[in-house]
TIRO-2110 file (N, C-alpha, C; in Angstrom, 1 decimal):
// TIRO-2110
0.6, -1.3, 0.1, N, 1, A
0.3, 0.0, -0.1, CA, 1, A
1.0, 1.3, 0.3, C, 1, A
0.3, 2.2, -0.9, N, 2, A
1.3, 3.4, -0.9, CA, 2, A
1.5, 4.4, 0.5, C, 2, A
2.2, 5.4, 0.7, N, 3, A
2.1, 6.1, 2.0, CA, 3, A
1.2, 6.8, 1.3, C, 3, A
0.2, 7.8, 2.2, N, 4, A
-0.5, 8.6, 2.0, CA, 4, A
0.0, 9.8, 2.8, C, 4, A
-0.1, 10.9, 2.3, N, 5, A
0.5, 12.2, 2.9, CA, 5, A
-0.6, 12.9, 3.3, C, 5, A
-1.4, 13.0, 4.3, N, 6, A
-2.2, 14.2, 5.0, CA, 6, A
-1.9, 15.4, 4.9, C, 6, A
-3.0, 16.3, 4.4, N, 7, A
-2.1, 17.9, 4.4, CA, 7, A
-3.6, 18.3, 4.6, C, 7, A
-3.2, 20.0, 4.5, N, 8, A
-4.3, 20.4, 4.0, CA, 8, A
-4.5, 20.8, 2.7, C, 8, A
-5.4, 21.3, 2.3, N, 9, A
-5.2, 22.1, 0.4, CA, 9, A
-4.4, 23.0, 0.3, C, 9, A
-4.2, 24.5, 1.2, N, 10, A
-3.5, 25.2, 0.9, CA, 10, A
-1.8, 24.7, 1.2, C, 10, A
-1.8, 23.6, 2.0, N, 11, A
-0.1, 23.1, 1.8, CA, 11, A
-0.2, 22.3, 1.0, C, 11, A
-0.9, 21.7, 0.1, N, 12, A
-0.9, 20.8, -1.0, CA, 12, A
-1.0, 21.8, -2.1, C, 12, A
-1.4, 23.2, -2.1, N, 13, A
-1.4, 24.3, -3.0, CA, 13, A
0.2, 24.7, -3.5, C, 13, A
0.9, 24.7, -2.1, N, 14, A
2.1, 25.2, -1.5, CA, 14, A
3.5, 24.5, -2.6, C, 14, A
3.3, 23.0, -2.0, N, 15, A
4.0, 21.8, -2.4, CA, 15, A
3.4, 21.6, -4.1, C, 15, A
2.6, 22.0, -4.8, N, 16, A
2.1, 22.4, -6.1, CA, 16, A
2.9, 23.4, -6.6, C, 16, A
3.1, 24.6, -5.6, N, 17, A
3.8, 25.8, -6.5, CA, 17, A
5.1, 25.5, -6.2, C, 17, A
5.7, 25.0, -5.3, N, 18, A
7.1, 24.7, -5.2, CA, 18, A
7.7, 23.9, -6.2, C, 18, A
7.1, 22.9, -6.6, N, 19, A
7.3, 21.6, -7.9, CA, 19, A
7.6, 22.6, -9.4, C, 19, A
6.7, 23.5, -9.6, N, 20, A
6.3, 24.4, -10.4, CA, 20, A
7.6, 25.0, -10.9, C, 20, A
7.9, 25.7, -9.8, N, 21, A
9.3, 26.4, -8.9, CA, 21, A
10.5, 26.2, -10.1, C, 21, A
10.6, 24.7, -9.0, N, 22, A
11.8, 23.9, -9.3, CA, 22, A
11.9, 23.7, -10.4, C, 22, A
11.2, 22.9, -11.2, N, 23, A
11.0, 22.5, -12.9, CA, 23, A
10.9, 23.5, -13.8, C, 23, A
10.9, 25.3, -13.6, N, 24, A
10.9, 25.7, -14.5, CA, 24, A
12.1, 26.7, -14.0, C, 24, A
12.0, 27.7, -13.2, N, 25, A
12.6, 28.5, -12.8, CA, 25, A
14.0, 28.0, -12.3, C, 25, A
14.3, 27.5, -11.5, N, 26, A
15.3, 26.6, -10.4, CA, 26, A
15.8, 25.7, -11.5, C, 26, A
15.7, 25.1, -12.1, N, 27, A
16.1, 24.2, -13.3, CA, 27, A
16.7, 24.7, -14.2, C, 27, A
16.5, 26.3, -14.8, N, 28, A
17.1, 27.1, -15.6, CA, 28, A
18.2, 27.6, -14.9, C, 28, A
18.1, 27.6, -13.8, N, 29, A
18.9, 28.5, -13.2, CA, 29, A
20.2, 27.5, -12.9, C, 29, A
20.0, 26.5, -12.5, N, 30, A
20.8, 25.2, -12.7, CA, 30, A
21.6, 24.9, -13.3, C, 30, A
20.8, 24.6, -14.7, N, 31, A
21.3, 24.9, -15.8, CA, 31, A
22.6, 25.5, -16.8, C, 31, A
22.2, 26.9, -16.1, N, 32, A
22.8, 27.8, -16.5, CA, 32, A
23.9, 27.8, -15.7, C, 32, A
23.9, 27.3, -14.1, N, 33, A
25.2, 27.2, -13.6, CA, 33, A
26.4, 26.3, -13.8, C, 33, A
25.7, 24.9, -14.1, N, 34, A
26.4, 24.0, -14.9, CA, 34, A
27.5, 24.6, -16.2, C, 34, A
26.6, 25.4, -16.9, N, 35, A
27.1, 25.9, -18.6, CA, 35, A
28.5, 27.0, -18.0, C, 35, A
27.7, 27.8, -17.0, N, 36, A
29.2, 28.7, -16.9, CA, 36, A
30.4, 28.1, -16.3, C, 36, A
29.7, 27.0, -15.6, N, 37, A
31.6, 26.1, -14.4, CA, 37, A
32.0, 25.3, -15.3, C, 37, A
31.6, 24.8, -16.7, N, 38, A
32.1, 24.0, -17.7, CA, 38, A
33.0, 25.1, -18.2, C, 38, A
32.7, 26.1, -18.5, N, 39, A
34.0, 27.0, -19.2, CA, 39, A
34.8, 27.6, -18.8, C, 39, A
35.3, 27.4, -17.0, N, 40, A
36.2, 27.4, -16.4, CA, 40, A
37.2, 26.7, -16.6, C, 40, A
37.0, 25.8, -17.6, N, 41, A
37.9, 24.2, -17.8, CA, 41, A
37.9, 23.0, -17.3, C, 41, A
39.6, 22.4, -16.9, N, 42, A
39.4, 20.9, -17.0, CA, 42, A
38.0, 20.9, -15.4, C, 42, A
37.3, 19.4, -15.8, N, 43, A
36.7, 19.5, -15.4, CA, 43, A
36.6, 18.6, -14.1, C, 43, A
37.5, 18.1, -14.1, N, 44, A
38.2, 17.0, -13.0, CA, 44, A
38.9, 18.3, -12.0, C, 44, A
39.3, 19.4, -11.7, N, 45, A
39.7, 20.5, -11.1, CA, 45, A
38.4, 21.5, -10.7, C, 45, A
37.7, 21.4, -11.1, N, 46, A
36.8, 22.4, -11.3, CA, 46, A
35.5, 22.5, -9.7, C, 46, A
36.1, 23.1, -8.9, N, 47, A
35.2, 22.7, -7.7, CA, 47, A
33.1, 23.6, -8.2, C, 47, A
33.9, 25.1, -9.2, N, 48, A
32.2, 25.2, -9.5, CA, 48, A
31.4, 24.2, -9.9, C, 48, A
32.3, 23.5, -10.9, N, 49, A
31.2, 22.3, -11.7, CA, 49, A
31.0, 21.2, -10.8, C, 49, A
31.6, 20.8, -9.7, N, 50, A
31.2, 20.0, -9.0, CA, 50, A
29.9, 20.6, -8.1, C, 50, A
30.0, 21.7, -7.5, N, 51, A
29.2, 22.5, -6.9, CA, 51, A
28.1, 22.6, -7.2, C, 51, A
28.2, 23.1, -9.1, N, 52, A
26.4, 23.1, -9.6, CA, 52, A
25.8, 21.7, -10.1, C, 52, A
27.4, 20.6, -10.1, N, 53, A
26.4, 19.5, -10.1, CA, 53, A
25.6, 18.4, -8.9, C, 53, A
26.6, 18.5, -8.0, N, 54, A
25.3, 18.6, -6.6, CA, 54, A
24.6, 19.5, -6.8, C, 54, A
24.3, 20.9, -6.4, N, 55, A
22.7, 21.5, -6.9, CA, 55, A
22.2, 20.9, -7.4, C, 55, A
22.6, 20.2, -9.0, N, 56, A
21.2, 19.5, -9.7, CA, 56, A
20.8, 18.2, -9.0, C, 56, A
21.6, 17.9, -8.5, N, 57, A
21.3, 16.3, -7.6, CA, 57, A
20.1, 16.6, -6.5, C, 57, A
20.3, 18.2, -5.5, N, 58, A
19.7, 17.8, -4.4, CA, 58, A
17.9, 18.7, -5.5, C, 58, A
17.8, 18.9, -6.5, N, 59, A
17.2, 19.8, -7.2, CA, 59, A
16.3, 18.4, -7.7, C, 59, A
16.6, 17.7, -8.5, N, 60, A
16.1, 16.4, -9.1, CA, 60, A
15.4, 15.4, -7.8, C, 60, A
16.6, 16.0, -6.8, N, 61, A
16.1, 14.8, -5.3, CA, 61, A
14.4, 15.6, -5.2, C, 61, A
14.5, 16.8, -4.9, N, 62, A
13.5, 17.4, -4.3, CA, 62, A
12.4, 17.9, -5.2, C, 62, A
12.6, 17.5, -6.7, N, 63, A
11.6, 17.2, -7.1, CA, 63, A
10.8, 16.0, -7.0, C, 63, A
12.0, 15.2, -7.6, N, 64, A
10.9, 13.5, -7.4, CA, 64, A
10.7, 13.4, -5.6, C, 64, A
10.7, 14.0, -4.7, N, 65, A
10.3, 14.1, -3.7, CA, 65, A
8.9, 14.6, -3.5, C, 65, A
8.3, 15.7, -3.9, N, 66, A
7.2, 16.4, -4.0, CA, 66, A
6.5, 15.6, -5.5, C, 66, A
7.3, 15.3, -6.1, N, 67, A
6.1, 14.5, -7.1, CA, 67, A
5.1, 13.3, -6.4, C, 67, A
6.6, 12.4, -5.5, N, 68, A
5.4, 11.3, -4.5, CA, 68, A
4.6, 11.8, -3.6, C, 68, A
4.7, 13.0, -3.3, N, 69, A
4.3, 13.2, -1.9, CA, 69, A
2.9, 14.0, -2.8, C, 69, A
2.5, 14.8, -3.8, N, 70, A
1.5, 15.2, -4.4, CA, 70, A
0.8, 14.2, -5.2, C, 70, A
1.4, 12.8, -5.7, N, 71, A
0.7, 12.0, -5.8, CA, 71, A
0.0, 11.1, -5.1, C, 71, A
0.1, 11.1, -3.8, N, 72, A
-0.5, 10.2, -2.7, CA, 72, A
-0.6, 10.7, -1.9, C, 72, A
-1.4, 12.4, -2.2, N, 73, A
-1.5, 13.5, -1.1, CA, 73, A
-3.2, 13.2, -0.4, C, 73, A
-3.6, 13.2, 0.4, N, 74, A
-4.8, 13.3, 1.2, CA, 74, A
-4.9, 14.7, 1.5, C, 74, A
-6.4, 15.2, 0.8, N, 75, A
-6.9, 16.9, 1.5, CA, 75, A
-7.4, 16.5, 2.5, C, 75, A
-7.8, 17.1, 3.4, N, 76, A
-7.8, 16.7, 4.8, CA, 76, A
-8.8, 18.1, 4.7, C, 76, A
-10.3, 17.9, 4.6, N, 77, A
-10.9, 19.2, 5.3, CA, 77, A
-11.6, 19.1, 6.9, C, 77, A
-10.5, 20.3, 7.1, N, 78, A
-10.9, 20.4, 8.6, CA, 78, A
-12.1, 20.7, 9.3, C, 78, A
-12.7, 21.4, 8.0, N, 79, A
-13.8, 22.1, 8.7, CA, 79, A
-15.0, 20.6, 8.4, C, 79, A
-14.9, 19.7, 8.1, N, 80, A
-15.8, 18.6, 8.6, CA, 80, A
-15.7, 17.7, 9.7, C, 80, A
-14.3, 17.6, 9.9, N, 81, A
-14.0, 17.1, 11.5, CA, 81, A
-15.1, 17.6, 12.3, C, 81, A
-15.0, 16.0, 13.5, N, 82, A
-15.9, 16.8, 14.6, CA, 82, A
-15.1, 17.2, 15.6, C, 82, A
-15.7, 18.3, 16.8, N, 83, A
-15.1, 19.2, 17.4, CA, 83, A
-14.6, 18.5, 18.7, C, 83, A
-15.0, 17.5, 18.7, N, 84, A
-15.2, 16.9, 20.4, CA, 84, A
-13.9, 15.9, 20.6, C, 84, A
-13.4, 16.0, 19.1, N, 85, A
-12.3, 14.9, 19.2, CA, 85, A
-11.5, 14.3, 18.6, C, 85, A
-10.5, 14.9, 19.1, N, 86, A
-8.6, 15.4, 18.5, CA, 86, A
-8.8, 14.6, 17.5, C, 86, A
-8.5, 15.3, 16.0, N, 87, A
-8.4, 14.9, 14.7, CA, 87, A
-7.2, 16.1, 14.0, C, 87, A
-6.8, 16.0, 12.9, N, 88, A
-6.0, 16.5, 11.9, CA, 88, A
-6.3, 17.8, 12.5, C, 88, A
-6.0, 19.1, 12.3, N, 89, A
-6.4, 20.3, 12.7, CA, 89, A
-7.3, 20.5, 13.6, C, 89, A
-7.2, 20.2, 14.6, N, 90, A
-7.6, 20.2, 16.0, CA, 90, A
-6.0, 20.9, 16.7, C, 90, A
-6.4, 22.1, 17.9, N, 91, A
-4.9, 22.7, 18.7, CA, 91, A
-5.9, 22.1, 19.9, C, 91, A
-4.7, 21.5, 20.5, N, 92, A
-5.0, 20.7, 21.8, CA, 92, A
-3.8, 21.5, 22.7, C, 92, A
-4.8, 21.0, 24.6, N, 93, A
-3.8, 21.9, 25.4, CA, 93, A
-4.0, 20.9, 26.2, C, 93, A
-2.9, 20.3, 26.8, N, 94, A
-2.6, 19.3, 27.4, CA, 94, A
-1.9, 19.7, 29.0, C, 94, A
-2.3, 18.6, 30.0, N, 95, A
-1.3, 19.2, 31.3, CA, 95, A
-0.2, 17.9, 31.6, C, 95, A
0.3, 17.9, 32.1, N, 96, A
1.6, 16.8, 32.6, CA, 96, A
1.1, 16.1, 33.4, C, 96, A
2.0, 15.4, 33.9, N, 97, A
1.1, 14.7, 35.1, CA, 97, A
1.3, 15.3, 36.3, C, 97, A
2.0, 16.6, 36.7, N, 98, A
1.5, 17.0, 38.0, CA, 98, A
0.8, 18.5, 37.4, C, 98, A
-0.1, 18.4, 36.7, N, 99, A
-1.2, 19.1, 36.2, CA, 99, A
-0.7, 20.5, 35.5, C, 99, A
0.7, 20.7, 35.3, N, 100, A
1.4, 22.3, 34.8, CA, 100, A
0.2, 21.8, 32.9, C, 100, A
-0.1, 23.3, 33.0, N, 101, A
-0.6, 23.0, 31.2, CA, 101, A
0.8, 23.2, 30.3, C, 101, A
0.9, 22.6, 29.0, N, 102, A
1.7, 23.1, 28.0, CA, 102, A
1.6, 23.9, 27.3, C, 102, A
2.2, 24.4, 26.6, N, 103, A
1.7, 25.5, 25.3, CA, 103, A
0.5, 24.6, 24.3, C, 103, A
-0.2, 25.1, 23.6, N, 104, A
-1.3, 24.5, 22.6, CA, 104, A
-0.4, 23.9, 21.7, C, 104, A
-0.9, 22.8, 21.1, N, 105, A
-0.5, 22.5, 19.8, CA, 105, A
-1.2, 22.3, 19.0, C, 105, A
-1.1, 22.4, 17.2, N, 106, A
-1.7, 22.2, 16.2, CA, 106, A
-1.3, 20.4, 16.2, C, 106, A
-2.4, 20.1, 15.8, N, 107, A
-2.0, 18.4, 14.8, CA, 107, A
-2.4, 18.7, 13.3, C, 107, A
-1.2, 18.3, 12.6, N, 108, A
-1.3, 18.4, 11.5, CA, 108, A
-0.4, 16.7, 10.6, C, 108, A
-0.7, 16.9, 9.4, N, 109, A
-0.3, 16.0, 8.6, CA, 109, A
1.4, 16.3, 8.4, C, 109, A
2.2, 15.0, 8.4, N, 110, A
3.7, 15.1, 8.5, CA, 110, A
4.2, 16.1, 7.3, C, 110, A
3.8, 16.6, 6.2, N, 111, A
4.0, 17.6, 5.7, CA, 111, A
3.6, 18.6, 5.7, C, 111, A
3.3, 19.2, 7.1, N, 112, A
2.9, 20.2, 7.7, CA, 112, A
3.3, 20.2, 9.2, C, 112, A
4.3, 19.3, 9.4, N, 113, A
4.6, 19.6, 11.3, CA, 113, A
5.4, 20.5, 11.0, C, 113, A
6.0, 21.4, 12.0, N, 114, A
6.1, 22.6, 12.4, CA, 114, A
6.8, 22.3, 14.1, C, 114, A
7.4, 21.5, 14.9, N, 115, A
7.7, 21.1, 16.1, CA, 115, A
8.2, 22.8, 16.7, C, 115, A
8.9, 23.4, 16.1, N, 116, A
9.6, 24.4, 17.0, CA, 116, A
8.4, 25.6, 17.3, C, 116, A
7.3, 25.5, 16.4, N, 117, A
6.2, 26.2, 16.5, CA, 117, A
5.2, 26.0, 16.5, C, 117, A
4.6, 24.6, 17.4, N, 118, A
3.9, 24.1, 18.1, CA, 118, A
2.9, 23.3, 16.9, C, 118, A
3.1, 23.0, 15.8, N, 119, A
2.6, 22.0, 14.8, CA, 119, A
3.1, 20.6, 14.7, C, 119, A
2.4, 19.5, 15.6, N, 120, A
2.9, 18.4, 15.8, CA, 120, A
2.5, 17.4, 14.5, C, 120, A
3.5, 16.7, 13.7, N, 121, A
2.7, 15.5, 13.4, CA, 121, A
1.1, 14.5, 13.7, C, 121, A
0.9, 14.0, 13.1, N, 122, A
0.1, 12.9, 13.4, CA, 122, A
0.7, 11.8, 13.5, C, 122, A
1.8, 11.6, 13.0, N, 123, A
2.2, 9.9, 12.9, CA, 123, A
3.6, 10.8, 14.1, C, 123, A
3.9, 11.3, 14.8, N, 124, A
4.4, 11.6, 15.5, CA, 124, A
3.9, 10.9, 16.8, C, 124, A
4.3, 10.0, 18.2, N, 125, A
4.4, 9.7, 19.1, CA, 125, A
3.0, 10.4, 19.7, C, 125, A
3.6, 12.0, 20.0, N, 126, A
2.5, 12.6, 20.8, CA, 126, A
1.1, 13.0, 20.0, C, 126, A
1.4, 13.2, 18.7, N, 127, A
0.3, 13.1, 17.7, CA, 127, A
-0.6, 12.2, 17.6, C, 127, A
0.4, 10.6, 17.5, N, 128, A
-0.7, 9.4, 17.8, CA, 128, A
-1.4, 9.0, 18.6, C, 128, A
-0.7, 9.5, 20.1, N, 129, A
-1.1, 8.9, 21.5, CA, 129, A
-2.6, 10.0, 21.3, C, 129, A
-2.9, 11.7, 21.1, N, 130, A
-3.9, 12.2, 20.9, CA, 130, A
-5.1, 12.1, 20.1, C, 130, A
-4.3, 12.0, 18.6, N, 131, A
-5.4, 11.4, 17.8, CA, 131, A
-6.0, 10.7, 18.5, C, 131, A
-8.0, 10.8, 17.9, N, 132, A
-9.2, 9.8, 18.6, CA, 132, A
-9.5, 10.8, 20.2, C, 132, A
-9.0, 11.0, 21.1, N, 133, A
-8.9, 11.3, 22.6, CA, 133, A
-9.7, 12.4, 22.2, C, 133, A
-10.8, 12.6, 23.5, N, 134, A
-11.4, 13.5, 23.2, CA, 134, A
-11.3, 14.4, 24.9, C, 134, A
-12.1, 15.7, 25.2, N, 135, A
-12.0, 16.5, 26.1, CA, 135, A
-11.5, 15.5, 27.5, C, 135, A
-10.5, 15.6, 28.4, N, 136, A
-10.5, 14.9, 29.8, CA, 136, A
-9.8, 13.7, 30.0, C, 136, A
-9.7, 13.3, 28.4, N, 137, A
-9.3, 11.8, 28.7, CA, 137, A
-7.9, 12.0, 28.6, C, 137, A
-7.4, 11.0, 29.1, N, 138, A
-5.9, 10.6, 30.3, CA, 138, A
-5.1, 10.2, 28.5, C, 138, A
-3.9, 10.5, 27.7, N, 139, A
-3.2, 9.8, 26.8, CA, 139, A
-1.9, 9.4, 27.4, C, 139, A
-1.3, 8.6, 26.8, N, 140, A
0.1, 7.8, 27.3, CA, 140, A
0.8, 7.7, 26.1, C, 140, A
1.6, 8.9, 25.9, N, 141, A
3.1, 8.7, 24.7, CA, 141, A
4.1, 7.9, 25.5, C, 141, A
4.6, 7.2, 24.5, N, 142, A
6.2, 6.5, 24.2, CA, 142, A
6.9, 7.5, 23.6, C, 142, A
7.3, 7.7, 25.0, N, 143, A
9.1, 8.3, 24.6, CA, 143, A
10.4, 7.6, 25.2, C, 143, A
11.8, 7.8, 24.2, N, 144, A
12.2, 7.0, 24.7, CA, 144, A
12.8, 7.1, 26.5, C, 144, A
12.7, 8.1, 27.2, N, 145, A
12.5, 8.1, 28.1, CA, 145, A
11.5, 7.6, 29.3, C, 145, A
10.8, 6.9, 28.3, N, 146, A
9.5, 5.9, 29.3, CA, 146, A
8.5, 6.7, 28.6, C, 146, A
7.2, 6.1, 29.4, N, 147, A
6.0, 6.9, 29.2, CA, 147, A
6.5, 8.0, 29.6, C, 147, A
5.0, 8.9, 29.0, N, 148, A
4.8, 10.3, 29.5, CA, 148, A
3.4, 10.0, 29.5, C, 148, A
2.6, 11.0, 30.6, N, 149, A
1.0, 10.7, 30.9, CA, 149, A
0.7, 12.0, 30.9, C, 149, A
0.0, 12.6, 30.0, N, 150, A
-0.7, 14.1, 29.8, CA, 150, A
-2.3, 13.5, 29.7, C, 150, A
-3.0, 14.9, 30.4, N, 151, A
-4.1, 14.7, 30.4, CA, 151, A
-4.7, 15.8, 29.1, C, 151, A
-6.0, 16.0, 28.6, N, 152, A
-6.3, 16.8, 27.4, CA, 152, A
-7.3, 17.5, 28.1, C, 152, A
-6.9, 19.0, 28.3, N, 153, A
-7.5, 19.6, 29.0, CA, 153, A
-8.7, 20.4, 27.6, C, 153, A
-8.0, 20.3, 26.6, N, 154, A
-8.5, 21.0, 25.9, CA, 154, A
-8.3, 21.4, 24.4, C, 154, A
-9.6, 21.0, 23.4, N, 155, A
-9.6, 21.2, 22.1, CA, 155, A
-10.4, 22.4, 21.6, C, 155, A
-9.4, 22.9, 20.1, N, 156, A
-10.0, 23.9, 20.0, CA, 156, A
-9.7, 23.2, 18.2, C, 156, A
-10.9, 24.1, 17.6, N, 157, A
-10.6, 24.3, 15.7, CA, 157, A
-10.1, 25.5, 15.7, C, 157, A
END
């Protein structure tokens, strides 16, 4: 079974625009870099050429990654999700075992996660533990240092 990439329609559009940019503008820029670097002479000792070829490899890799994601994207309509259960798009507030509330986290698809800004992937241990939980539930997160227990204080959309 192919991997599904769950995300909002806005995120899918962003990735589609990035793919278009990489296939057109950026591809032409990298080709020009290679052309210029070839003009510097002997390719065996030409660091500009090596760097341009590395850039081309990264470009092709990112294009392949985006094509894979967009081919298997599943658009999640957050407005159609229930508001009393944690799903993708939910903003949750939890309290640790001592009762201390943590900052709110948004549950998102793996391609939208940004833990440094409070957006947690539904595939992460924390996200998996919270999915399907209701306000007041206690969830256990499997972490490297042991199981962590949290109480779900609030669910928002």
